[in-house]
MARMI-808158 format. One record per residue (C-alpha): residue number from 1; residue in three letters; x, z, y. Coordinates in steps of 0.001 Angstrom, whole numbers, plus 500000, padded with zeros to 6 digits. Last residue first. Example, Ala and Ser with C-alpha at 12.3 -4.5 7.8 and 13.67 -1.06 7.14 Angstrom:
# residues 2
 seq type   east     up  north
   2  ser 513670 507140 498940
   1  ala 512300 507800 495500
//
This chain:
# residues 265
 seq type   east     up  north
 265  ala 488096 488943 481073
 264  asn 487132 490809 484236
 263  leu 487524 494548 483836
 262  glu 485336 497528 482933
 261  phe 486235 501053 481818
 260  lys 483499 503376 480583
 259  asp 483352 507065 479708
 258  val 480572 507581 477144
 257  gln 482299 510676 475647
 256  gln 482664 508723 472386
 255  asn 484753 506137 474163
 254  ser 483999 503042 476187
 253  ile 485656 499707 476928
 252  thr 483732 496954 478694
 251  leu 485287 493505 479070
 250  ile 483267 491532 481599
 249  ala 482998 487826 480860
 248  asn 484020 484385 482019
 247  lys 483962 481848 479205
 246  gly 486069 480808 476204
 245  gln 484477 479037 473261
 244  thr 484912 480243 469669
 243  gln 483916 483781 470585
 242  phe 485670 486999 469588
 241  gln 484495 490595 469164
 240  ala 486741 493602 468787
 239  trp 485952 497108 467557
 238  gly 487685 500402 468153
 237  lys 490189 502966 466952
 236  gln 493225 504671 468448
 235  ser 491976 504255 472005
 234  phe 494084 504013 475141
 233  ile 493249 503603 478813
 232  glu 495499 503277 481834
 231  pro 498373 502477 479493
 230  tyr 501864 503840 480233
 229  ser 504984 501978 481312
 228  ser 503106 499702 483690
 227  gln 503611 495964 483226
 226  ile 505512 494126 485930
 225  gly 504277 490634 486842
 224  phe 504010 491700 490486
 223  arg 501492 494282 489245
 222  glu 500289 494679 485647
 221  asp 498149 497684 484678
 220  tyr 498080 498270 480941
 219  val 495007 498526 478694
 218  ala 495630 499827 475158
 217  phe 493748 499511 471835
 216  asp 495819 501082 469063
 215  thr 493421 499984 466316
 214  ala 490860 497230 465816
 213  pro 487948 496599 463441
 212  leu 486238 493202 463698
 211  phe 482730 492781 465058
 210  glu 479552 490732 464519
 209  ser 480231 489520 460982
 208  tyr 478973 486300 459387
 207  gly 478977 484596 462783
 206  ile 481247 481584 462259
 205  glu 484184 483229 464028
 204  his 483656 486558 462226
 203  asp 483792 484945 458799
 202  ser 487008 483152 459774
 201  ile 488530 486446 460937
 200  glu 487474 488083 457662
 199  gln 488999 485305 455584
 198  met 492290 485274 457474
 197  ile 492684 489075 457404
 196  asn 491721 489734 453798
 195  asp 491385 493495 453353
 194  leu 491302 494180 457095
 193  pro 492427 497393 458821
 192  gly 492529 495869 461226
 191  leu 493333 493926 464335
 190  thr 496003 495484 466536
 189  phe 495470 495915 470261
 188  lys 496975 494982 473611
 187  val 495235 494324 476924
 186  ile 497267 493345 479986
 185  tyr 495631 493964 483337
 184  arg 495675 492799 486952
 183  arg 496407 489086 486855
 182  lys 498292 486416 488801
 181  glu 497561 487494 492386
 180  tyr 497734 491188 491494
 179  gly 500842 492002 493513
 178  cys 498896 492838 496668
 177  lys 495166 492958 495962
 176  asp 494345 496656 496426
 175  arg 496736 497335 499306
 174  ile 495797 494201 501218
 173  arg 492086 494910 500727
 172  ile 492531 498526 501855
 171  lys 494232 497291 505021
 170  lys 491369 494888 505675
 169  ser 488817 497674 505128
 168  ala 490654 499946 507574
 167  tyr 490946 497313 510323
 166  asp 487252 496363 510213
 165  glu 487097 496689 513996
 164  gly 489525 493806 514313
 163  ile 493035 492723 513365
 162  glu 493838 491802 516963
 161  asn 492554 495215 518058
 160  val 495203 497032 516018
 159  thr 498121 495041 517427
 158  arg 496734 495213 520975
 157  gln 496379 498987 520855
 156  ile 499858 499504 519444
 155  trp 501314 497133 522052
 154  gln 499379 498842 524852
 153  ala 500729 502229 523788
 152  ile 504307 500940 523780
 151  glu 503975 498834 526939
 150  ser 506179 500574 529520
 149  ser 509218 500545 527228
 148  gln 508969 496797 526687
 147  ile 508812 496015 523006
 146  glu 511444 494280 520861
 145  asp 510273 492999 517475
 144  ser 511425 489438 518264
 143  pro 515024 490713 518274
 142  glu 514481 491534 514582
 141  phe 514159 494957 512999
 140  leu 515223 495609 509414
 139  val 513669 498404 507380
 138  ser 515679 499376 504317
 137  ile 514039 501251 501463
 136  ser 514643 504732 500120
 135  lys 514675 506621 496841
 134  lys 514771 510372 496228
 133  his 511259 510823 497641
 132  leu 510085 508279 495047
 131  ser 510771 510683 492203
 130  asn 508762 508668 489632
 129  ser 511891 507195 488061
 128  gly 511738 505679 484582
 127  his 512978 502203 485442
 126  ile 509423 500908 485138
 125  glu 508217 503448 487687
 124  ser 510941 502449 490137
 123  gln 510011 498772 489782
 122  arg 506396 499615 490636
 121  ala 507466 501518 493752
 120  lys 509744 498686 494874
 119  lys 506916 496178 494411
 118  leu 504519 498342 496414
 117  val 507076 498804 499193
 116  ile 508010 495145 499649
 115  glu 504412 493918 499415
 114  ser 503174 496525 501884
 113  phe 505835 495599 504460
 112  glu 504723 491963 504357
 111  ser 501014 492873 504506
 110  trp 500962 495545 507228
 109  val 502924 498525 508495
 108  his 503510 497426 512089
 107  lys 507135 497400 513167
 106  gly 508362 498194 516679
 105  phe 511599 497796 518604
 104  ile 512768 499699 521673
 103  lys 515943 499022 523628
 102  ile 517959 501639 525455
 101  gln 521028 500394 527260
 100  asp 524366 502071 527921
  99  asp 526072 499438 525755
  98  asn 523986 500461 522717
  97  tyr 521284 503002 522065
  96  ser 518597 501307 519944
  95  phe 515288 503117 519559
  94  met 513472 501934 516421
  93  phe 509745 502416 516014
  92  ile 507791 502465 512748
  91  phe 504015 502061 512913
  90  cys 500973 503076 510876
  89  pro 497328 502146 511504
  88  leu 495029 504529 509604
  87  asp 493787 503711 506096
  86  ser 496732 505617 504640
  85  gln 497974 504284 501306
  84  ile 500437 501940 502986
  83  ala 501988 504686 505092
  82  lys 502022 506941 502029
  81  leu 504075 504311 500189
  80  ala 506629 504250 502996
  79  asn 506820 508041 502872
  78  ser 507558 508023 499131
  77  leu 510084 505215 499541
  76  lys 511998 507356 502001
  75  ile 513013 505476 505132
  74  arg 516151 503536 505945
  73  thr 517222 501948 509207
  72  ile 518375 498586 510490
  71  leu 518915 497107 513915
  70  arg 522622 496481 513479
  69  asn 524721 497047 516608
  68  lys 525139 500769 516127
  67  thr 523779 503745 518065
  66  thr 520585 503833 516041
  65  ser 517220 505561 516241
  64  lys 514086 506011 514136
  63  ile 510615 507242 515069
  62  gln 507657 507344 512662
  61  val 504149 506860 514043
  60  leu 500639 507416 512713
  59  ala 497881 505753 514745
  58  thr 494485 506798 516087
  57  ile 492672 504178 518168
  56  ile 489719 505587 520090
  55  arg 486605 503533 519454
  54  pro 485185 500760 521606
  53  gln 481875 501683 523324
  52  lys 478617 501185 521448
  51  asp 477527 504840 521511
  50  pro 477932 504924 525299
  49  leu 475951 501678 525769
  48  arg 477889 498546 526688
  47  asn 478057 496650 529987
  46  pro 480507 499044 531643
  45  asn 483071 498437 528851
  44  arg 485517 501345 528758
  43  thr 489119 500517 527937
  42  pro 489879 502392 524757
  41  pro 491663 505740 524515
  40  ile 494899 505700 522502
  39  glu 495539 508576 520125
  38  val 499057 508875 518716
  37  ile 499920 511097 515767
  36  tyr 503640 511655 515981
  35  asp 506748 512148 513863
  34  trp 505183 511094 510575
  33  gly 507358 511165 507459
  32  his 504997 512731 504923
  31  leu 505703 516448 504835
  30  asp 505502 517153 508549
  29  asp 504479 520580 509769
  28  lys 504822 520283 513539
  27  ser 503848 516613 513857
  26  glu 503947 515874 517555
  25  asn 500677 514847 519159
  24  cys 500929 511953 521629
  23  ala 497715 511432 523590
  22  ala 497818 508016 525249
  21  gly 497487 507369 528976
  20  ser 500450 505033 529414
  19  ala 502673 507846 530700
  18  thr 501692 509756 527570
  17  ser 503218 507039 525407
  16  leu 506440 506738 527394
  15  ser 507041 510494 527347
  14  ala 506286 510781 523635
  13  phe 508641 507913 522816
  12  his 511393 509458 524952
  11  leu 511011 512771 523143
  10  ala 511364 511096 519739
   9  ala 514260 508896 520861
   8  his 516131 511856 522381
   7  arg 515806 513745 519125
   6  glu 517271 510860 517121
   5  ala 519942 510080 519711
   4  arg 521406 513560 519625
   3  glu 524132 512738 522169
   2  ile 524108 509422 524011
   1  met 527215 507268 523918
//
């Protein structure tokens, strides 16, 4: 069995990456889980102008290792969330040392991984824990995730290129929409004070009054069907307006400082 598998895996990754022509910069002051920043030069296209050549691919990499049969590891939830929040491509590699063989497996931080992490982070907030660095998630590698040792840099490059030049915007879209398929906000408020609630609501519905007074107006973020513990916006007093027929609209909330908050309603 190999000694110091974790360190050996990191050095082996750097050696394999540089052998493929990539620049592999070790993280010397790491606070966010990255072991390397990898820069992969593109294949030059002789038919394109210099300023139209493909860009260098910069990726953030975390290295894990195992000497057991199960291809599973754990990473801090805080670091996993940072991988999703970064617009750069992020990868997790597993070096498996078993039966005198070294096998390499790779995971791309993309939609499936994002859903798992974002849901776990939201659940942690609901349970009253914002210390995500004290929590971890499991990352399971499948046999289909295996990568040939000579093709690490090429695999990273191919994975990023398959998504396209708008990689960052697609990753942002995944991050911003994941968990909001049903709805994004829950709005709560209390009507009043009203002297005669039924009469005043009826008067408002037929147009005798333009607004109704409201108190404790709160807008909560809802992700994966889980409401946030604290409102994104709160107002002790306000006004509400109702219509007899529903239609698409923009709900605009503002305060005396003219700060505005808009959402689809």
